[in-house]
C-alpha positions as CSV (number, residue, x, y, z in Angstrom):
1,I,0.2,-0.2,0.3
2,Q,3.0,2.5,-0.2
3,S,3.1,2.5,-3.0
4,D,-0.3,3.5,-3.7
5,L,0.1,5.9,-1.4
6,R,2.4,7.6,-3.1
7,S,0.5,7.3,-6.4
8,L,-2.1,8.6,-5.3
9,A,-0.2,11.7,-3.6
10,T,1.0,11.8,-7.0
11,Y,-2.1,12.0,-8.8
12,V,-3.5,14.6,-5.9
13,E,-0.3,17.5,-6.7
14,R,-1.0,16.7,-10.7
15,Q,-4.4,17.8,-10.2
16,K,-3.8,20.2,-8.2
17,V,-1.5,21.9,-10.6
18,L,-4.5,20.8,-12.9
19,N,-6.8,22.8,-11.3
20,G,-5.7,26.2,-10.7
21,D,-4.0,25.4,-7.5
22,V,-6.8,23.9,-6.0
23,Y,-6.4,20.3,-4.5
24,P,-9.2,17.7,-5.8
25,S,-12.3,16.8,-3.8
26,T,-12.6,13.4,-5.4
27,L,-10.5,10.3,-5.7
28,A,-12.5,8.1,-7.8
29,V,-10.5,7.5,-10.8
30,S,-9.5,5.1,-13.2
31,D,-6.2,6.0,-14.1
32,V,-5.1,5.2,-10.4
33,K,-4.9,1.9,-9.0
34,V,-4.8,0.4,-5.8
35,S,-3.6,-2.7,-4.7
36,R,-7.1,-4.3,-3.5
37,N,-5.9,-7.4,-1.6
38,A,-2.8,-5.9,-0.2
39,Y,-5.5,-3.7,2.4
40,S,-7.6,-4.9,5.3
41,R,-11.2,-4.6,6.0
42,G,-9.1,-1.0,7.7
43,F,-12.0,0.3,10.4
44,D,-15.3,-0.4,11.8
45,N,-17.4,2.4,12.7
46,G,-20.3,-0.4,14.0
47,T,-22.3,-0.5,11.5
48,S,-19.7,-0.9,8.0
49,W,-15.9,-1.3,7.4
50,Y,-14.1,1.6,6.4
51,N,-10.0,2.3,4.9
52,L,-7.9,4.4,2.1
53,L,-8.6,7.6,4.1
54,Y,-8.6,10.9,2.0
55,C,-8.0,14.4,3.8
56,Y,-8.0,17.7,2.2
57,R,-8.2,21.3,2.4
58,A,-8.3,22.3,-1.1
59,T,-7.8,26.0,-0.8
60,G,-6.1,28.5,1.7
61,V,-3.5,28.7,3.7
62,D,-3.6,25.2,5.2
63,A,-4.3,24.1,1.5
64,G,-2.9,20.2,1.7
65,F,-4.0,16.7,2.6
66,A,-3.3,13.1,4.0
67,L,-3.8,10.3,2.9
68,I,-4.0,7.2,5.6
69,A,-4.9,3.3,5.0
70,Q,-4.5,0.2,7.0
71,S,-2.8,-2.9,5.0
72,K,-4.1,-6.8,5.1
73,S,-1.0,-7.6,8.0
74,G,-2.5,-3.7,10.3
75,E,-0.4,-1.5,9.4
76,V,-1.4,1.5,9.1
77,Y,0.8,4.2,6.8
78,H,0.4,7.1,5.7
79,Y,1.3,10.4,3.4
80,S,1.0,13.7,4.2
81,S,1.5,17.0,2.3
82,Y,1.8,18.7,6.1
83,G,5.1,17.5,6.7
84,G,6.6,14.4,7.0
85,G,5.6,12.9,3.4
86,L,4.8,9.0,3.4
87,S,5.1,7.3,6.8
88,K,4.7,4.1,8.8
89,S,1.8,5.6,11.2
90,S,1.7,5.1,14.8
91,F,-2.3,5.2,15.1
92,A,-5.2,3.0,14.3
93,L,-7.6,4.2,11.9
94,R,-11.0,5.3,13.6
95,S,-12.8,8.3,12.7
96,S,-12.0,10.3,10.2
97,A,-12.0,13.4,12.3
98,N,-9.8,11.9,14.5
99,T,-7.9,9.8,11.4
100,C,-7.3,12.9,9.9
101,L,-5.8,14.7,13.1
102,D,-3.3,11.8,13.9
103,A,-2.2,12.2,10.0
104,G,-1.2,16.2,10.8
105,A,-4.5,17.0,8.5
106,P,-7.0,19.8,9.7
107,A,-10.6,17.8,10.4
108,P,-13.5,18.3,9.6
109,P,-15.4,20.4,9.6
110,S,-12.2,22.5,8.7
111,S,-11.2,20.2,5.7
112,A,-12.9,17.3,3.6
113,V,-12.6,13.8,3.9
114,Q,-13.6,10.9,1.1
115,W,-13.2,7.2,2.0
116,L,-12.3,5.3,-1.2
117,Y,-13.4,2.3,0.5
118,A,-16.7,2.6,2.5
119,G,-19.7,0.5,3.5
120,D,-17.4,-2.4,3.2
121,S,-16.5,-1.8,-0.7
122,W,-14.2,0.7,-3.3
123,V,-15.6,3.3,-4.6
124,P,-16.2,3.1,-8.4
125,G,-12.6,3.8,-10.3
126,M,-10.6,2.4,-7.4
127,G,-8.5,-0.8,-7.6
128,A,-6.6,-2.4,-10.1
C-alpha cells in the first residue's frame, strides 16, 4: 500500500496544478490503481468497514492533504503534504476527524474527507 499512497499523492498534486492550485475533491479515478488485496477491511464504525482515507483542504493558507490506509497485516501508513511525506503510522484508523488529525491534516469541518473503501466496498473507479 505504500506505493499506492505515493501514486495517489502524485495524482493529487498533479490535479492540484491542473485545477488552478486547488486540491481535488474526489479520488474515484480510473487512472490510479490500488492493490485491493493488500488492504485490510480497515476501520469498523459499528455499522460497516472503512479504509483508505483522503483528508484535504482544497484552498487557502492551510491547503493540503493526507492519505491514510491500513494494510492486510494491520500496519497503518499515511502520506501527508503537511510534512513528513510517507510514514508508517503510530496510530490506528478510526473516525475520519481523528484519523485526519493523527496524520497532521485539519479535521472536518475545517477540511473535507473521502473514504475510498467505504461501506465495505471500494468506490467506483478505485482498484486494480
